[in-house]
N, C-alpha and C positions, 0 to 999 in steps of 0.2 A: 451804076456809073458814079464815080467820085469827082469832086472838083479840087482845084488847087487852092490853098489857103493863102490869104493876103499876109503882108509883112506884120500888120497890127494884130491880126488873128494869131499868127505864130508866137508873137511876143506874149499875148495873154495866155495862150496855152502853156508856154514854158512857165510863166508865173504861177499858174494854177498847179502845174505838175510839181514845181518846187514846194509849194505849200503842202500839198498832199504828202509828198516824201518826208517833209519835216514832221507833220503830224503822225505818220507811220512810225518814224523813228522815236518819237516821244512816246507813243503807245508801247512800243516794244521795250523801251527802257523801263517803263512803268511795270509792265508784265514781269520783267526780269527782277525788279526790285520786290514785287509782291511774292514771287516764287522763292526769292532768297529768304524772305521773311517768314513765309507761311510753311514752306516745305522743310521737313527735317533733313539735316545733313546725314550722310552715311556715318554710322557709329563704328569707331575703330574696333577691330576684332581683338579682344583681350588675349594675352598669353596664357598658356597652360599654367596652372598653379605649381609652385615649387614642390609641394608634397607629392603631386601627381607625377611630376617629372622624375622625382627621386624613386618613386614606387614603380615607374616604368622601366628602369634599368634592369636588363636581363629577362624581361618578359618575352614571350612569343610574339613574333611580328606576322601581321597578315596584310598583304598588299593585293588590291583587286583593281583590275582595269575592266570597266563595264561599259556597255553601250545600251541605252534605253530607247526603245521604239514604241512610242504610245499607240500608233496606229495598229501595230501588230500585237500589241500588249506583250511585249517580249523584252527580256533583259539577257544579253549575252555576256559572258564574263570569263576572264582568266584570273585564277586566285592562286597566289603564292604564299605559302605558309612556312615560316621558319619556326620549328617546334623543338623544344628540349624535353627529353625524357625525364620526368620528375617523379616517376612512379616508385623509385627505389629498387627496381629490378629490370633485367633485360626484357624486351618485348620483341614479338615476332611480327607485330602489325601496328600500324597507326589506326586509331579508331576515332571517327568523326560523328557529329550529329548534323543531320541535314533535314530540318524540321519541315520545310515546305513540301517535301516529297509525299507527305501524308495526304496533301490535297489532290494528288493525281488520281485517287480512286474514291468513289462514293462510300465504300465500306470502311475506309480508313480516314476520311477527312474528318477533322474535329468540328467543322462547320455543318456537318451533315447529320448530326444527332437529331433525335426526335424533337428535342427542345429547340434547336437552333435552325433547323432546315429551312422552314418557311421564311425566316428573317434573313438568312444568309444567301440562299439560293432562290431568290423571288421568281426567277424564270426557269427553274429546274437546275439540276447539277451541271456544273461546268468544270472540267478538269483543269488543273494547272499545277505547277510545281517545278522543282529543279530536275533536269534531265542531264546526267553527267555523260560526257562524250570522251574523256581521256583523263588519265592520272599519270604523274611521273614522280618518281622518288630519287632525289639527288641527281636529276638529269636524265634518268633512264625510265622508259615506259614501264608501267606497273599494272598488274591485274588488280581488279578490285571486286568486292562483292557486297551485296546488301544483306544485312543480318536479319532484316524483317520485311514482311510484306508491304509495310507502309513506306519503306524507303527513307527511313529517318535515321538508320544506323549503318554507317559505312566503314568497311574494313579494308585496309590497303596493306598487303604484305610488305614487311620491311624488317631487316635486322637492326634493331634499335636498342643499343646498349644503354644501361643506366647512366644518366647524365649527358648522353650524346645529343647532338644537334642534327636534325634531319630537315631537308628542304623538300616540301611537298608542293607539286603544281597541279591544279585542277583546271579543266576546261569544261564549261557547261553553259547551258541555256536555262532560263526561267520562264516558263509560260505563265502569265498572270491571269488567273481565272476571274470571270465575272462572279464575284463573291463578296458579300459585305462582312469582312472579318479583318483580322489584324494582317492577313495576307490576302490580297485580292483587289479587284477593281470595282468601284461603285461610285456612281453620281460624279464622274469626272475626276476622282481622285484614285491614285494607285498606292496601296499600302503594302510596304515590303518589310514586314516584320518577320523575324527568324528565317530569313531567306539565305543568308550567307553560311556556309558550313563552319562549325566551330569544333575545337577539339573536345572530345568527350571528357568528362570529369572522372578522375580516378579517385575512388574513395573506398576505404575498408577493404583494399587489396583487390579491387575489380573495377572495370569500366562501368560507369553508370549508363545503362541502356534502358531507361524508362520509357513506357509507351506514351504517345502523344494522346492524352485524354481530352475529351470535349469539355470537361469541367476544370477550371483553374488554369494555372500557368505551369505546365509540367517541365520547364526548361530551367537550367541554371548553368552558368559557365565560370571558368577561371578568367581573370583579366588578361588582356593582351593589348598590344599596340596596333592600331588599324590605320591603314592609308587607302582611301577609295578615290579613284579617278573615274568620274561618270561623265559620259558624253550623251547629250540629249538635245532635242530641238530647242531653240529659243522660245520664250513665252511661257515656259514651265518654271514653277518655283520648287525648290528642293528643301525640304525639312529633313535634317539629318542628325544622326548621333554626333557626327564630326562637324568641323568647321574649317573654312579655308578660302582659297581664291577661285574665282570664275573668270575664264577667258571666253570671249565671244568671237566667232568668225564664221562667215558664209552661212548664217542662219542656224548654226549650231553653237551650243555652249559646252565647255568643259570645266566641270567642278572637281577641284582637287581638295579632298576633305581628309582631315586627319583627326584621330581621337586616341590619346594616350590612356593606357590603363582602363580599358572599357571591356565589359563582359560580352558585349554584342555590338553590332552596328545595324542600325535600322534606317530606312529611308521612307519618306511619304512625299509624293510627287503630285502636283496639280496645276492646272492652268487657269483656275478661277478663284484663287484666294485673295483676300486683302491681307496684307502683312503689317504688323505693328511691332516695333522694337523700343526697348528702353534698357538703360543700365540700372541694375539694382546692386549697389556696391561695385564690386569688380566683376559682376556676372552679367553677360549680355542676355537678356531675355527677349525671345521672339515669339510671337503668336500668329498663326496662319488659320484664317477662318473665312467663310463665305461672305461675311460683311465685316466692315471696319468695327462696328460697335460690338460685335461678338469677340473679335480679336482683342479689343481694349478690355472687355469684361475678363477674358482669360488672363490677360497680361496683368491686370491689376490684382487679381487673386493670387496669381503665382508670385508677384513680388511680395505681397504681404506674408504668404506662406514661406517663402524663402527667408525672409527676415526672422520670422518666428521660430523656424526650425534651426537656423544657425545659432540663434541666441540660446536655445535650449539643448541642442544635441551636438553642436560643433559645425565647423565651416563646411560649406558645399565644396567638394574637391574639383570642380570642373569649371572652365571659363564661360561656358555657354549652357543655356537650357531652352529648348524649343517646344512649343505645344502646337499640335496640328489637328485640325478637324477631319475626322474620318467617319464615313457612314457605316456604322456597324451597331449591332444590338448590345453593346456593352457600354457601361459608363465611361471607362477609360482603360487604357493599357500603357504600362511603363516600359521604357528602354533606357539604356544609359543616355542621359542628356536629352532625351526626347520622350514626350508624352503624346499619345493619341487621346483625343477626347470625342466621344460620340456626337454625331450631328444632332440627334434628338434631344440630347442633354443641352447642348448649346442653344438650340431653338427655344427650349423651355426657360433657360436663363435662371436668374434669382438664386436662392440658396442652393437649389439642386445643382446648378452648374458649379457654384463656388466650392461646394463640399467634395464634388467629384475632382475638381482641379487640385484642391488642397490635399486629398487623399493621394492622388497620383504623384504630386510633387514630393510627399513624404517618402514615396518609394525611392527617390534619389538617395535617401539615407539608408532605408531598409529594403534591401534586394539588390540595389545598384552599388553603392559604396560598400556596404557590409552585405556580403552575399550569404545565402542560406539555401537549404535543400527545399526547392519549391514543390517537389514531388511527395516526399515523405513527411515533411514538416512545413506545410504551406501556412500554418498560423504564425510562423516565426517572423514572417514580414508582413502578412495581411492584417493580423490583429494589432500589431504595432503601428501600422499606418492608420488603422481606425482610431487607435488611441491618440496618435499624433493629431488627428483631425480635431479632437476636442481642444487641443492647445491652440490650434488655429482658430476655432470658434470663439475661444476666450479672447484671443488677441483682436479679433475682428468685431465681436459682438458683446463681449463682456462675460463676467463670471456666471451670472444667472442663466444665460444662454448655454454655457458650457454644461451646467448642472442639468439643465432640460435635455440637452442632446445626449448626455450620458445615460439619462434614464430612458429616453425614447429609443436610442439606437443600441444600447448595450444591456441595461438592466432588465428590460422587458423581454429580451431574447431568452432569458433564463426560464421564463414561464411558458414557452411554446413548446409543444410536444414534437419531438423529432424521431425518426426511425431508430429502433434499438441498435446499439453497437457503434453509432456515430457520435464522435466527440471532436473537439477542436484539434486534437493531436492525430487525427486519422489521415491516412494517405489519400491522395486524390481519387483513387479508384473505388473508395468507399461511398462516394457522394453520387446520388442519382441525378441531380440537376443543379443549376446555378443558384437557385433560390436556397435549397438546402445547404449548399456549400457556403453561401454568403452569410446565412443566419448562424451557422455554427462556428466557422472558421473566423470570419470577421468580427461578429458581434459577440458570441460567447467567448471566443479567444481574447477579446479585448477586456473581458471581465477580469482576467488575470492581471492585466496592468492596473486596473482600478484597485484590485486588492493589494497590489505592491505599493500603489501610491498611498493607500491607507496605512500600510504597514511602515513604510519608510518616510512618509511625508513627500510632498510634491518636490521640494528641493532635493531630497535624497534620491528620489527616482530619476530626476533630471540629471543628477550627478552620475548615476549608474548608466544612463543612456549615453552621456557623453563618454564615459570609459568604454562603453561597448562600441561606439563608433571609432574611438581612438585605437583600441587594441585590435580591431578586426577590419580596419580600413582596407579596402581593396582585396581582402581575403574572404574565405567562406567560413562562417561560424556554424559549428554544429549545435544541436540542442544541448549537448552536454557542456560545450564551451559557455553557452548563455547561462545554463543552470549554476555553473561554478562561479560565474561572475556575479549573479544574483545573490548566491549564498555568501559570497565575499563581502558584498555591501551590506547584507542584512546581518551578518555575524553569526548566522545559524545555517544549518542545512536546509535549503529551500526545495529540495527535490520532492518531499512529500506534498508541499503546496502545489508544485508544478503538476505532479501526478493528479491531484484532486481536480484542478481546473482544466487540465488538458486531456486527461485519459479516463475520467470517470464519468459514467452515464448518469445524467441528472434524472432523478426520479420526478416525474410529472404527475 
């Protein structure tokens, strides 16, 4: 039972209520002021670089509408590709690469090798990959066939004259496996590397239809212009090759992402990241990791590496660069404008993390902006990124640390016995495991660049690399192209030196 208040009690009650309201308003104002001071404001998304926009003119266009369902670990998509026949001859089919198909079967999955299985499939093999449900060519339904058991080579019949443009539409679903790899789900993060189909590369009069090996990065592509519209639930952060706007409605978000002049389009999605951003020059750097301190560590290294490489090799051609933590048994993995960094490496921190980040950022020059043959000539980007790491170490830690790293990481590799027939210039299928590949391709391959530094001088080699980036920006440079450029800078034929360092078995 309650009683009625007197007039005096009502007056005192109103007075106290007024005081409490005033105090609450003051507190709210103070909180807002603190938030304004301590919370970073959103960073304006930079525009595409003029040189990137210029290079994008006339490139193939790829537009993808996708829906991501994290509960079902499923991505459904419609992909429209506007492709020009640049082969120099009439074609009877369009040939695409669809790399995630290899994960559908244990016998073809690159994560199911003897070396990687226990790391990638902790709870046993789990199938996933792209499953195609339909294809159209210029608006008409088309038959299609897989050229390999791994479903990485897709052929779609079409009368495709030289120079003609064709419009190809694909409908598919991507089941995301429980797999700690560049494609798969692990520890709350979805890695979607090499998921979207790309046009096969035409080289030396044929389509490049290389096997998806467990060792190395067996894929490379020509540049195209990408637009990806991704619908997914609120609460998830999307790290992507492209950048753009996000609209939120009814518990869902729609991210409209674009990337001009990119060789591929990668996504990493998670609901538990801390995100840090900063501008480095006119590049927006973003780092996504389990903790804010880890994201800051990656961000700081990436900023220093970006400054170092721009000064030595030429400008970074894109407006954004994102680093994302992924639970996989690799140090890192590069994609256009996006780098995956291994969770174990991040947890260890220190120089180990810094060196992995610096190596992967270097790939934005060597493999991403300047393309090369990642299957037959993997040294062409990996050894150069290992050499670039020395420049980063000098910028961050000084000349003496650079010399020490050159000895520890490169010169000592020349004294280690490796199986007969394996050299830095070997194709991917020559290597039995990742350790052998890393030792020979990364470390021994980088010895070539140290030899060229000794021959040309540091300034001379930096000038050569700036020319390399300038002449083959957004193109694919062959080994012959690079050999000719080196010879031009040296003033002599450098093919014998290349042969000696890349193709000659070292006597141990």
